[in-house]
C-alpha positions as CSV (number, residue, x, y, z in Angstrom):
1,M,-89.1,-26.9,-61.6
2,Y,-88.6,-24.4,-58.3
3,N,-90.1,-26.8,-56.2
4,R,-87.8,-30.1,-56.9
5,M,-84.7,-27.2,-56.7
6,R,-85.4,-26.3,-53.4
7,P,-84.7,-29.2,-51.3
8,Q,-81.8,-29.4,-53.1
9,A,-80.4,-25.5,-52.3
10,I,-81.5,-26.6,-48.8
11,V,-79.1,-29.7,-48.6
12,V,-75.6,-27.7,-50.3
13,F,-76.7,-24.8,-47.5
14,V,-76.9,-27.3,-45.1
15,L,-73.8,-28.8,-46.0
16,L,-71.2,-25.2,-46.6
17,M,-72.9,-24.5,-43.1
18,L,-71.4,-27.9,-41.3
19,L,-68.1,-27.9,-44.4
20,F,-67.3,-24.1,-42.4
21,T,-68.7,-23.9,-38.9
22,P,-64.9,-25.8,-37.5
23,L,-62.7,-23.2,-39.5
24,L,-64.5,-20.2,-37.9
25,S,-64.5,-21.4,-35.2
26,V,-60.7,-22.3,-35.1
27,I,-60.0,-18.8,-36.7
28,D,-61.9,-17.0,-33.2
29,T,-60.6,-19.5,-31.0
30,N,-56.5,-18.6,-32.3
31,D,-57.8,-15.0,-32.0
32,Y,-58.4,-14.6,-28.1
33,A,-55.5,-16.8,-27.5
34,E,-52.9,-13.7,-29.1
35,S,-54.9,-11.4,-27.4
36,D,-54.4,-13.9,-23.9
37,L,-51.0,-13.9,-24.5
38,P,-48.6,-11.7,-22.3
39,N,-47.1,-8.4,-23.9
40,E,-44.3,-6.1,-22.6
41,S,-46.7,-3.6,-21.4
42,S,-48.7,-6.4,-19.5
43,K,-45.4,-7.4,-17.8
44,P,-45.1,-6.2,-14.3
45,V,-42.7,-3.4,-14.2
46,S,-40.2,-2.3,-10.9
47,A,-40.2,1.5,-11.0
48,R,-37.5,3.3,-10.2
49,A,-37.8,5.4,-7.2
50,Q,-36.5,9.1,-6.5
51,T,-35.7,10.8,-3.9
52,T,-34.2,14.1,-2.9
53,W,-32.9,16.0,-0.4
54,S,-32.0,19.3,0.4
55,G,-31.7,22.3,2.9
56,T,-30.5,20.2,6.3
57,Q,-31.6,16.7,6.8
58,I,-31.1,15.2,9.9
59,L,-30.7,10.9,9.9
60,T,-31.4,9.1,13.5
61,S,-31.5,5.4,11.9
62,S,-29.4,4.1,9.5
63,Y,-30.6,4.5,5.6
64,T,-30.9,2.4,2.5
65,I,-31.0,3.1,-0.8
66,S,-32.4,-0.5,-2.4
67,V,-31.2,-1.8,-5.8
68,Q,-34.1,-0.1,-7.9
69,D,-34.1,3.6,-6.9
70,E,-32.0,6.4,-6.7
71,L,-30.7,9.1,-3.8
72,I,-30.1,13.2,-5.3
73,I,-28.6,15.2,-2.6
74,S,-28.3,18.6,-4.1
75,A,-26.1,21.7,-3.8
76,C,-25.7,23.1,-0.1
77,T,-27.7,20.5,1.4
78,I,-26.1,20.0,5.2
79,V,-26.6,16.3,6.2
80,K,-26.2,15.3,10.0
81,M,-26.1,11.7,11.0
82,D,-26.2,10.0,14.7
83,E,-23.5,8.6,15.3
84,N,-23.2,4.7,14.6
85,I,-25.1,5.8,11.3
86,R,-24.1,4.8,8.0
87,I,-26.0,6.0,4.3
88,Y,-25.9,2.4,2.5
89,V,-25.9,1.8,-1.0
90,D,-27.2,-1.0,-2.8
91,G,-29.0,1.9,-6.3
92,R,-27.8,4.7,-7.1
93,L,-26.1,7.9,-5.3
94,T,-26.1,10.9,-7.0
95,I,-24.7,14.4,-5.3
96,E,-24.9,17.0,-7.1
97,G,-22.5,19.9,-4.4
98,T,-20.6,22.5,-6.6
99,S,-17.3,24.2,-4.9
100,A,-19.1,27.5,-4.6
101,C,-21.6,25.1,-2.8
102,P,-21.2,21.5,-1.5
103,V,-23.0,19.0,0.5
104,S,-21.8,18.6,4.0
105,F,-22.0,15.3,6.0
106,S,-21.5,15.3,9.7
107,A,-21.7,14.4,13.1
108,N,-25.6,15.0,15.3
109,G,-23.5,15.0,18.4
110,A,-21.0,13.6,20.1
111,G,-20.3,10.5,18.5
112,D,-19.2,9.9,15.3
113,H,-21.8,8.2,12.8
114,E,-20.1,6.3,9.5
115,G,-20.0,7.9,6.6
116,I,-21.8,6.5,3.2
117,Q,-21.0,2.4,2.5
118,F,-20.8,1.5,-2.1
119,N,-22.5,-2.3,-2.2
120,S,-22.0,-4.5,-4.9
121,S,-25.5,-4.5,-5.9
122,S,-24.5,-0.6,-6.7
123,T,-22.2,-2.1,-9.0
124,G,-23.0,-0.5,-12.8
125,R,-25.5,1.9,-11.5
126,G,-24.3,5.2,-11.8
127,S,-23.2,6.6,-8.9
128,V,-21.7,10.4,-8.5
129,I,-20.4,12.4,-6.1
130,D,-19.3,16.0,-6.8
131,N,-17.8,18.5,-4.2
132,V,-18.6,16.7,-0.8
133,T,-17.2,17.1,2.8
134,I,-17.5,14.1,5.2
135,E,-16.5,15.2,9.1
136,D,-15.8,13.3,12.0
137,S,-16.9,9.8,10.9
138,L,-15.5,7.0,11.9
139,Y,-15.4,5.8,8.3
140,G,-15.4,8.2,5.7
141,I,-16.6,6.7,2.3
142,T,-16.4,2.3,2.4
143,M,-16.8,-0.3,-0.4
144,F,-17.7,-3.8,-0.7
145,G,-18.0,-3.7,-4.3
146,G,-19.6,-1.0,-6.3
147,N,-17.7,1.7,-8.9
148,P,-19.1,5.6,-8.3
149,I,-17.2,8.6,-10.2
150,I,-16.0,11.1,-7.2
151,H,-14.2,14.4,-8.3
152,N,-13.3,16.5,-5.3
153,L,-14.4,14.7,-2.2
154,T,-12.6,16.2,1.8
155,I,-12.9,13.5,4.3
156,V,-11.4,15.7,7.4
157,N,-10.8,13.7,10.7
158,P,-12.1,9.9,9.9
159,D,-10.7,8.2,13.1
160,R,-10.0,4.6,11.6
161,V,-10.4,4.8,7.2
162,A,-11.4,7.8,4.8
163,I,-12.2,5.5,1.9
164,D,-11.7,1.9,2.4
165,M,-12.2,-0.8,-0.5
166,F,-13.4,-4.7,-0.3
167,N,-14.7,-6.7,-2.7
168,N,-12.9,-5.5,-6.4
169,A,-14.1,-2.8,-5.6
170,A,-13.1,-0.2,-8.7
171,P,-14.5,3.8,-7.8
172,Q,-12.7,6.5,-9.8
173,I,-11.4,9.3,-7.7
174,Y,-10.3,12.8,-8.7
175,D,-8.7,15.3,-6.3
176,L,-9.1,13.7,-3.1
177,F,-7.8,15.6,0.5
178,V,-7.8,13.2,3.5
179,D,-6.8,15.6,6.8
180,Q,-6.0,14.2,10.3
181,S,-6.5,10.3,10.0
182,G,-7.2,9.2,13.1
183,R,-5.5,11.7,15.0
184,N,-8.7,12.4,17.6
185,V,-8.7,9.0,18.9
186,P,-8.1,8.7,23.0
187,W,-7.2,5.1,22.8
188,Q,-6.6,2.3,20.2
189,S,-8.1,-1.3,20.5
190,D,-5.9,-2.7,16.5
191,W,-4.2,-1.3,14.7
192,R,-6.9,-0.2,12.1
193,F,-7.1,3.6,13.0
194,G,-5.7,6.7,10.7
195,L,-5.3,5.0,7.2
196,G,-6.2,7.2,4.6
197,V,-7.0,4.9,1.0
198,S,-6.8,1.9,2.5
199,V,-7.4,-0.8,-1.2
200,G,-8.2,-4.6,-0.5
201,A,-9.3,-7.6,-1.7
202,G,-8.8,-7.4,-5.1
203,S,-10.2,-3.8,-5.6
204,T,-8.5,-2.1,-8.5
205,P,-9.0,2.5,-7.9
206,I,-8.5,4.8,-10.3
207,I,-7.2,8.1,-8.3
208,I,-5.7,10.8,-9.8
209,G,-5.2,13.4,-7.6
210,A,-5.1,13.2,-3.8
211,H,-3.6,15.0,-0.8
212,F,-3.1,13.1,2.6
213,S,-2.0,15.3,5.8
214,D,-1.3,14.0,8.8
215,I,-2.5,10.8,8.9
216,L,-1.4,8.7,12.1
217,T,-0.5,5.0,10.5
218,R,-0.7,5.1,6.1
219,G,-1.8,7.1,3.6
220,I,-2.1,4.4,1.2
221,N,-2.7,0.6,2.1
222,V,-2.7,-1.7,-0.7
223,W,-3.5,-5.2,0.3
224,G,-4.7,-8.5,-0.9
225,A,-4.8,-8.6,-4.9
226,S,-5.2,-6.0,-5.7
227,G,-4.2,-3.3,-8.2
228,G,-4.6,0.1,-9.2
229,I,-3.9,3.8,-10.3
230,F,-2.5,6.3,-8.3
231,R,-0.7,9.0,-9.7
232,D,-0.2,12.9,-8.3
233,I,0.3,11.9,-4.8
234,T,1.3,14.4,-2.3
235,M,1.8,13.1,2.0
236,D,3.3,15.1,4.5
237,N,3.1,14.2,8.3
238,V,2.6,10.7,8.4
239,T,4.1,9.2,12.2
240,G,2.2,8.7,15.1
241,S,1.0,4.3,15.5
242,S,2.8,2.6,17.5
243,W,0.8,-1.0,16.2
244,V,2.1,-1.4,13.6
245,M,4.7,-0.3,10.5
246,V,4.0,3.2,10.1
247,A,4.4,4.5,5.8
248,G,2.7,6.6,3.8
249,V,2.8,3.9,0.9
250,W,2.3,0.1,2.2
251,V,2.3,-2.2,-0.2
252,E,1.1,-6.0,0.4
253,D,0.9,-9.1,-1.9
254,S,-0.7,-6.4,-4.9
255,V,0.5,-4.8,-7.6
256,P,-0.2,-0.9,-8.1
257,L,1.1,1.6,-10.8
258,L,2.7,4.5,-8.4
259,T,3.6,7.2,-10.6
260,D,4.7,10.9,-9.7
261,I,4.5,10.9,-5.8
262,S,5.5,13.4,-2.6
263,I,5.6,11.8,0.2
264,D,7.5,14.1,3.2
265,K,8.3,14.0,6.5
266,S,6.6,9.9,6.8
267,D,8.3,7.8,9.1
268,N,8.9,5.2,6.0
269,G,8.4,6.4,2.7
270,I,7.2,3.3,1.0
271,V,7.3,0.4,2.1
272,I,6.9,-3.0,-0.4
273,R,5.9,-5.9,1.8
274,H,5.4,-9.9,0.1
275,V,3.7,-12.0,2.3
276,D,1.4,-14.9,0.7
277,D,4.0,-17.3,-1.6
278,S,0.2,-17.8,-3.6
279,G,0.9,-14.5,-5.0
280,N,2.0,-11.3,-6.6
281,T,3.7,-8.6,-5.1
282,R,4.8,-6.3,-8.1
283,A,4.5,-2.7,-7.8
284,V,5.7,0.2,-9.9
285,V,6.6,2.7,-9.0
286,K,7.3,5.8,-11.3
287,R,8.8,9.4,-9.9
288,A,8.3,9.7,-6.6
289,D,10.4,12.1,-4.4
290,I,10.4,11.3,-0.1
291,S,11.9,13.0,1.8
292,N,12.7,13.8,5.4
293,S,11.9,10.2,5.8
294,M,12.0,9.1,9.9
295,Y,13.9,5.4,9.2
296,R,13.7,4.5,5.2
297,G,12.7,5.8,2.8
298,V,12.2,3.0,0.6
299,Y,11.8,-0.8,2.1
300,V,11.2,-3.7,0.0
301,D,11.0,-7.1,1.8
302,K,9.7,-10.5,2.4
303,Q,7.5,-11.0,6.0
304,N,9.5,-14.4,6.2
305,H,13.0,-13.8,5.7
306,T,14.0,-17.6,6.0
307,N,11.9,-18.1,2.8
308,Y,14.2,-16.7,-0.2
309,T,12.2,-17.4,-3.6
310,I,11.1,-13.8,-5.5
311,K,7.9,-13.1,-4.9
312,A,8.5,-9.6,-3.8
313,L,9.3,-7.7,-7.2
314,K,9.4,-3.6,-7.7
315,M,10.2,-1.7,-10.4
316,L,11.6,2.3,-9.5
317,D,11.7,5.1,-12.2
318,R,13.0,8.2,-11.1
319,R,13.2,8.9,-7.8
320,S,14.6,11.0,-5.2
């Protein structure tokens, strides 16, 4: 009996092995494939590099903050820059100056440096500038895009432009002081010298609290379908250039809002000019006090005096 059943048991066992071996093979293969799949931890990651400056830093060549990187400049740091040297911001710039111990940028020698330049890739990366003084530069801060937040910025003796904006730049600037823009230039090869803040090419800054003193050409220069909010602005002694019409505020083909403005001793107080009929010029001015102008307090016109289409509009409220 036992001998007759043993061959049958062996046959059944072999059949079961043949039946389940493919299934076990599939289970093993799927387990292996799942473990071999890439996951979040195995993907390549570009780490952010963070660099900190303190003490005295001397730049003999331009410095670039890459798009994934951050430069932190500690309070009391002194940055000296050779002629035509510039700091380019593609990533994040954090300047931690305080009122008691600001950060300063100055020329390292006789020639003027070119300040700081924000590029479009820096937009949304959280750049913050606090308590900074920039001296003896060709440009103070240039923005080809970007949206840094800036508090307590002083720019002394920039030759061309203290803050120059292009390409939809949208900074927030609080408590700005610009002094002697364009005053130490021995001669000018073009009109773009001695500007306080120039806002162009679709830029829309927020500037709250600014004083412009002893400016060669224009305190605020808005052009190229730009806008923005300008509030609590004071200016004195805007005069001197023979290249273009000098004004405390110049608005061209743009739509800014300007409120609580005081302009004293400027060749022209506020000039609003329309040039390009494909766009609009619509400046809103509220609570402006303009005194001791050499030529005009407020001047509104079109560049083409033979074209009578109405494109240059202004709204004035409580001016004196």
